[in-house]
Every structure is written in structure tokens, then in C-alpha cells.
C-alpha positions, 0 to 999 in steps of 0.5 A: 047719683043725680050728677052722675046721670047728668054727666052721662047725658051731657057726654052722650049729647056732646058725642052725638053733636061731634059725630054730626059735626064730623061728617054725617050728611043728610038733606039740605038739597033742593030736590024739588028743583032736580026731581025726586027719588025714583022707584026701582019698578019704574025705571025706564032705562039704565045709564052707566057712568064710569068714573076715573082717576083722570077726574072725568066722568066718562059719559057725562051728558045725558038727555031724559024726558020729564017724568022718566025714572033713570037707573044710574050705575056709577062705576068707579074704575079708578084707584081712589074714591069717587062719587056721583051727586045730582043737584043744582049747580048752586047746591053742588058748589055749596056741598063741595065747600063743605066736603072740602072742610069734611073730606070723610063725610058720609052721604045718605041722600038718594040723589048721591052715591059714593063709590070705593075703587073697583066698586059700583053703586046706583042712584035711581032718580025721577026727573020731574021738571024740565030743564038742566040737572048737574052732577059732580064728584064732590071729593076734594079736589075732583070738582075743581079738576072738572069732574062734572056732568049734565042731564038735560030734561026735555019736557012736554010742551006745557010743562016746559013753558016759563020754567027758565031752567033750560036756558041756564048755562052749565 
């Protein structure tokens, strides 16, 4: 009886680790560098980003103000799955390498949305720091094809000093 319970527990542990390795994804991003999840009641404007199979975001450069909460509506007009992921250039590159190894990875982070063909999804994000915030589609092949964008966050005079992120090239 004892060995059977141990076998069941070990099997359960193995299956849960296998599920994690096969593609559930959460956390690990430098959210503080790009802002924080926004509150729907505080949205100041909505921005529509159309994702197409030419591997481009149609509307890929935006300007926002520090502290502003934006609702991004990511619309997939293509025939393949696309996603919009906000992040630092390093986080996006690192995550893309992970996606190439695990193409069916599912996302549950507030800074990203995966959208099936013909559907829409949204990200509500508050931009808390002045500088640049990148975004990209991290589906295998899409990032390399150039499916990237940029949000420029304009700060007030006191918060923009010394940040250095505004000078970073995209």
C-alpha cells in the first residue's frame, strides 16, 4: 500500500514537471522596466494593433505618456496565430529563443496576448517609466521576420532625468 501511494505521488510529480517543461509559461520578465499591468477603469485610450501574415504589426510605433494606461487591442487579420508581447529588447530575445524550442507554449502574463486567426485580444498596460518599450510577436519565425514594434514613453521633466532608456536604439 505504501509503495503504491509513493508510485502515484511520483507519477503525479513527473506529469506536473512534464507539463511545465512542455510549454506553460509565466513570469520571469522585467515588468518593472516596462511598466505594470493596468487597471481597466484607468485606461486613458485604446490603441488597435493589426497583426497580419506579412509578419508586421500594422501600427507599430506609438507614443504614450509616463503613467498612462493603454488598452492595446491586438487584432489578428492573418491566417496563422500571432501574439503581442511587451518587454525589454533582452526579455523579448530571450523569450523568443524559448519559444523556438517550445512553439506550443501557452502564455499567462499580463504583458502579452496570443491571438488566433480572425480573433482579437487585449493587453491593458500602465507605462510607469520614461524611455522605450519594445513589443514583438514571438511565434517561431515571426520575430526574425521583423514582427516588432516600439512604444516611446515620454516622461515628465523630473522622471526622465538620468533614466538613459530614452537613448537606447531599437
